[in-house]
C-alpha positions as CSV (number, residue, x, y, z in Angstrom):
1,M,-20.7,-29.6,-19.3
2,N,-20.2,-27.5,-16.1
3,L,-17.1,-25.9,-14.6
4,A,-16.4,-28.9,-12.3
5,D,-16.5,-31.4,-15.2
6,L,-14.4,-29.3,-17.4
7,I,-11.7,-29.0,-14.7
8,T,-11.8,-32.8,-14.3
9,Q,-11.8,-33.8,-17.9
10,F,-9.6,-31.2,-19.5
11,S,-7.0,-30.6,-16.7
12,T,-4.0,-30.6,-19.1
13,D,-3.2,-29.0,-22.6
14,E,-2.8,-32.5,-24.0
15,R,-6.4,-33.4,-23.2
16,C,-7.5,-30.1,-24.7
17,R,-5.6,-30.7,-27.8
18,E,-7.0,-34.2,-28.2
19,L,-10.6,-32.9,-28.1
20,L,-9.8,-30.0,-30.6
21,R,-8.3,-32.6,-32.9
22,R,-11.6,-34.7,-32.9
23,L,-13.6,-31.6,-33.4
24,R,-11.5,-30.1,-36.2
25,W,-11.0,-33.3,-38.1
26,P,-13.6,-35.9,-37.4
27,A,-12.6,-37.8,-40.5
28,G,-8.8,-37.7,-39.8
29,V,-6.2,-35.0,-39.8
30,E,-6.0,-33.0,-43.0
31,C,-3.6,-30.2,-44.1
32,P,-5.0,-26.7,-43.7
33,R,-3.3,-25.5,-46.8
34,C,-4.1,-28.4,-49.4
35,K,-6.7,-30.4,-47.5
36,Q,-4.8,-33.7,-47.9
37,A,-4.4,-36.3,-45.3
38,S,-1.5,-35.6,-43.0
39,I,0.5,-37.5,-40.4
40,E,1.4,-36.8,-36.8
41,L,5.1,-36.4,-36.0
42,E,6.7,-37.8,-33.0
43,T,7.5,-34.6,-31.2
44,E,6.7,-33.0,-27.8
45,K,4.9,-30.2,-29.6
46,E,2.2,-32.4,-31.1
47,L,2.8,-31.3,-34.7
48,F,1.4,-32.7,-37.9
49,Y,3.1,-33.0,-41.3
50,C,1.7,-32.7,-44.8
51,K,4.1,-34.4,-47.3
52,D,2.1,-33.1,-50.3
53,C,2.9,-29.5,-49.6
54,D,5.8,-29.9,-47.1
55,Y,4.0,-28.1,-44.3
56,Q,4.1,-28.7,-40.5
57,F,1.2,-27.5,-38.4
58,S,-0.6,-27.9,-35.2
59,V,-4.2,-28.4,-34.3
60,T,-4.6,-24.7,-33.6
61,A,-2.9,-23.4,-36.6
62,G,-5.2,-21.0,-38.7
63,T,-7.8,-21.0,-36.0
64,I,-9.0,-18.6,-33.4
65,F,-6.4,-20.0,-31.1
66,N,-3.5,-19.2,-33.5
67,D,-0.3,-17.7,-32.0
68,S,-1.7,-17.8,-28.5
69,H,0.5,-18.4,-25.5
70,L,-2.3,-18.8,-23.1
71,P,-2.8,-22.4,-21.9
72,L,-5.6,-24.3,-23.6
73,T,-7.0,-25.0,-20.2
74,K,-7.7,-21.3,-19.7
75,W,-9.1,-21.0,-23.3
76,F,-11.7,-23.9,-22.4
77,M,-12.6,-22.3,-19.2
78,S,-13.2,-18.9,-20.8
79,A,-15.2,-20.4,-23.7
80,L,-17.5,-22.4,-21.1
81,L,-18.0,-19.2,-19.0
82,L,-18.9,-17.1,-22.0
83,C,-21.2,-19.6,-23.7
84,E,-23.0,-20.6,-20.6
85,A,-23.6,-17.0,-19.0
86,K,-27.2,-16.2,-20.0
87,K,-26.5,-12.4,-20.0
88,G,-22.7,-12.7,-21.0
89,I,-19.7,-12.3,-19.0
90,S,-17.4,-9.3,-18.7
91,A,-13.7,-9.2,-19.6
92,C,-13.1,-8.1,-15.9
93,Q,-14.8,-11.2,-14.6
94,I,-12.8,-13.4,-17.0
95,Q,-9.5,-11.6,-15.8
96,R,-10.4,-12.4,-12.2
97,T,-11.6,-16.0,-12.7
98,I,-8.7,-17.4,-14.8
99,G,-5.9,-15.1,-13.6
100,V,-4.8,-13.0,-16.6
101,S,-4.3,-9.3,-17.4
102,Y,-7.3,-7.4,-18.5
103,K,-5.9,-6.9,-21.9
104,T,-5.4,-10.6,-22.4
105,A,-9.0,-11.3,-21.1
106,W,-10.6,-8.5,-23.4
107,Y,-8.7,-10.0,-26.4
108,L,-9.6,-13.6,-25.4
109,C,-13.3,-12.7,-25.1
110,H,-13.4,-11.0,-28.5
111,R,-11.7,-14.0,-30.2
112,I,-14.3,-16.3,-28.8
113,R,-17.0,-13.9,-30.0
114,A,-15.4,-13.8,-33.4
115,S,-15.8,-17.6,-33.7
116,M,-19.5,-17.2,-33.0
117,V,-20.2,-15.5,-36.2
118,Q,-22.4,-17.7,-38.3
119,V,-21.8,-17.1,-42.0
120,D,-24.6,-19.3,-43.4
121,K,-27.7,-18.4,-41.5
122,P,-31.0,-20.1,-42.6
123,M,-33.7,-17.8,-43.7
124,L,-36.6,-17.0,-41.3
125,D,-40.1,-18.3,-42.3
126,G,-43.4,-18.8,-40.6
127,T,-44.3,-16.1,-38.2
128,V,-41.6,-13.5,-37.8
129,E,-41.4,-10.5,-35.4
130,M,-39.4,-7.5,-36.2
131,D,-38.7,-4.5,-34.0
132,E,-35.8,-2.0,-33.3
133,T,-34.4,-0.9,-30.1
134,Y,-31.7,1.7,-29.0
135,V,-28.7,1.0,-26.9
136,G,-26.2,3.5,-25.4
137,G,-25.7,6.1,-22.8
138,K,-27.9,9.1,-22.0
139,A,-27.1,12.4,-23.9
140,L,-26.2,15.0,-21.4
141,G,-25.7,18.8,-21.7
142,R,-27.1,21.4,-23.9
143,G,-28.0,20.6,-27.5
144,H,-29.1,17.0,-26.6
145,S,-32.8,17.3,-26.4
146,A,-33.6,14.4,-28.7
147,M,-34.7,11.2,-27.0
148,Y,-32.2,8.9,-29.0
149,D,-29.2,11.2,-29.2
150,N,-26.0,9.3,-28.5
151,K,-27.6,5.9,-28.9
152,E,-27.0,3.2,-31.4
153,V,-29.8,1.5,-33.4
154,V,-30.3,-2.4,-33.2
155,I,-32.8,-4.2,-35.5
156,G,-34.1,-7.5,-34.4
157,L,-35.8,-10.3,-36.2
158,R,-37.1,-13.4,-34.5
159,K,-38.8,-16.4,-36.0
160,R,-41.5,-17.3,-33.5
161,G,-40.4,-20.3,-31.6
162,G,-37.2,-20.2,-33.7
163,D,-34.0,-18.2,-34.3
164,L,-33.1,-14.7,-33.4
165,R,-31.3,-12.1,-35.6
166,L,-29.7,-8.9,-34.3
167,F,-28.0,-6.2,-36.4
168,H,-26.3,-2.9,-35.6
169,V,-27.5,-0.3,-38.1
170,K,-27.0,3.3,-38.8
171,N,-30.8,4.2,-38.8
172,N,-34.2,2.5,-39.0
173,T,-35.5,4.0,-42.2
174,S,-37.6,2.0,-44.6
175,K,-34.6,1.3,-46.9
176,T,-32.7,-0.1,-44.0
177,L,-35.5,-2.1,-42.7
178,A,-36.3,-3.5,-46.1
179,K,-32.5,-4.6,-46.7
180,Y,-32.6,-6.8,-43.5
181,I,-36.0,-8.2,-44.3
182,K,-34.9,-9.3,-47.9
183,E,-31.7,-10.8,-46.4
184,N,-33.2,-12.7,-43.6
185,V,-36.9,-13.5,-44.3
186,S,-37.9,-16.4,-46.4
187,E,-40.4,-16.3,-49.3
188,D,-42.2,-18.8,-47.3
189,L,-43.2,-16.2,-44.7
190,E,-46.7,-16.5,-43.3
191,M,-46.8,-13.4,-41.3
192,I,-44.5,-10.5,-40.1
193,V,-45.5,-8.6,-37.1
194,T,-44.2,-5.1,-36.2
195,D,-45.2,-2.2,-34.2
196,E,-46.6,1.0,-35.6
197,W,-43.4,2.7,-36.7
198,R,-44.1,4.7,-39.9
199,G,-41.1,3.0,-41.8
200,Y,-42.4,-0.4,-41.7
201,P,-45.3,-0.3,-44.4
202,K,-42.9,1.3,-47.1
203,A,-40.1,-1.3,-45.9
204,M,-42.6,-4.1,-46.7
205,I,-43.3,-2.8,-50.1
206,R,-39.5,-2.5,-50.8
207,A,-38.9,-6.1,-49.5
208,G,-41.7,-7.6,-51.6
209,V,-43.8,-8.5,-48.6
210,H,-47.5,-8.6,-49.3
211,K,-49.7,-6.2,-47.5
212,R,-51.9,-9.1,-46.0
213,Q,-48.7,-10.8,-44.6
214,H,-47.7,-7.7,-42.6
215,K,-49.6,-7.3,-39.2
216,T,-49.2,-4.3,-36.9
217,I,-49.6,-4.0,-33.2
218,N,-50.3,-0.3,-31.9
219,H,-48.1,0.1,-28.9
220,K,-48.9,3.9,-28.6
221,S,-52.6,3.0,-28.0
222,K,-51.3,0.6,-25.2
223,V,-52.3,-2.5,-27.3
224,Y,-49.8,-5.3,-27.0
225,V,-51.6,-8.5,-28.0
226,V,-54.4,-9.2,-30.4
227,G,-54.7,-12.9,-30.9
228,D,-51.5,-14.0,-32.5
229,V,-50.4,-10.5,-33.4
230,H,-47.7,-9.2,-31.0
231,T,-44.0,-8.7,-30.8
232,N,-43.5,-10.0,-27.3
233,T,-40.9,-12.7,-28.3
234,I,-38.5,-10.1,-30.0
235,E,-38.9,-7.8,-27.1
236,N,-38.0,-10.5,-24.6
237,A,-34.8,-10.9,-26.6
238,F,-34.2,-7.1,-26.5
239,S,-34.8,-7.2,-22.7
240,L,-32.1,-9.9,-22.3
241,L,-29.7,-8.0,-24.4
242,K,-30.2,-4.8,-22.4
243,R,-29.7,-6.7,-19.2
244,G,-26.4,-7.9,-20.6
245,M,-25.4,-4.4,-21.6
246,M,-26.3,-2.7,-18.4
247,G,-25.5,-5.5,-15.9
248,T,-22.7,-7.3,-17.5
249,W,-20.7,-5.5,-20.1
250,H,-21.6,-2.0,-18.8
251,H,-19.5,-0.1,-21.7
252,V,-19.9,-1.4,-25.2
253,S,-18.3,0.7,-28.0
254,A,-20.3,1.3,-31.2
255,K,-17.3,-0.2,-33.0
256,H,-17.6,-3.6,-31.2
257,L,-21.3,-3.6,-30.7
258,S,-21.9,-6.2,-33.7
259,A,-19.6,-8.6,-32.0
260,Y,-21.7,-8.5,-28.7
261,L,-24.9,-9.0,-30.8
262,E,-23.4,-12.1,-32.5
263,E,-22.4,-13.4,-29.1
264,M,-26.0,-12.9,-27.8
265,E,-27.5,-14.3,-31.0
266,F,-25.3,-17.4,-30.9
267,R,-26.1,-18.2,-27.3
268,F,-29.8,-17.3,-27.6
269,N,-30.4,-19.6,-30.6
270,R,-28.6,-22.5,-28.9
271,R,-30.0,-22.1,-25.3
272,K,-31.6,-25.5,-25.5
273,N,-28.6,-27.2,-26.8
274,S,-27.0,-29.6,-24.3
275,D,-23.8,-29.7,-26.2
276,L,-23.4,-25.8,-26.3
277,F,-19.8,-25.9,-25.0
278,L,-18.7,-28.4,-27.7
279,D,-20.6,-26.5,-30.4
280,T,-18.7,-23.4,-29.4
281,L,-15.3,-25.2,-29.4
282,R,-16.2,-26.6,-32.9
283,H,-16.8,-23.0,-34.2
284,M,-13.5,-22.0,-32.6
285,T,-11.6,-24.6,-34.6
286,T,-13.1,-23.5,-37.9
287,A,-13.1,-19.7,-37.4
288,S,-10.1,-17.8,-38.9
289,A,-7.4,-16.1,-36.7
290,L,-8.2,-12.6,-35.4
291,T,-5.0,-10.6,-34.7
292,F,-4.9,-7.9,-32.0
293,E,-3.9,-5.3,-34.6
294,K,-7.0,-6.1,-36.7
295,L,-9.2,-6.0,-33.7
296,T,-8.0,-2.6,-32.6
297,A,-7.6,-1.1,-36.0
């Protein structure tokens, strides 16, 4: 799906609603409350009715589209731009492209990102690479001599040839590293590759990873590849993330960093998916509503 196809195929809200209906209820319309079969009412607002719990609803009720006055055509355009942009797209660019205020564009982008959060993520097996990186501005002025002052820590895990995981964490201590290994790495692990950071050996012990499964590459000695032992694929993902941070989003607060990481992860793991736009819309029809008050709390 490209922008020209989108404008042609989904030029009206009615066409957009029809697609959302098929994506949300492939087996037929069901009530969001009681999950019983429902009927469509003969009204201009395209409402549905559940006689079991006496409830009227629309195809956008209870979804990420909930209570939005923005035309669905603009929602669709924004979703396409956001999911197809390799390094992401800024709220300012969305503002200029679809013709809305910055506040609307910012809120719109965050609602689409919220729908990209995948709850049930498969565990990573085979060969897994793990590394940490730092994002944020440079610390200026007196009292900021440390290299990583004023920066946020991001942990990355990537199955070689498979999925990526990105996490915003408070620190990269062995306890923190072990937590994310246990939660994301399968017992069927063949090898986990890290750099020489001193926290990794103890983290592996905490996470129950056998010593023979942990391979280290010593970057300080300017060694980057020894046979199959390297962290190049996770570092490639970090490089893409940082290009998005510096070249697209520019200013990302620590509060919302996790949302941007989820967006990058969602898009990266589906980069070869020919139906990425439809997959994004499908997530948008199943994600819970996100109010502006909750987002800015």
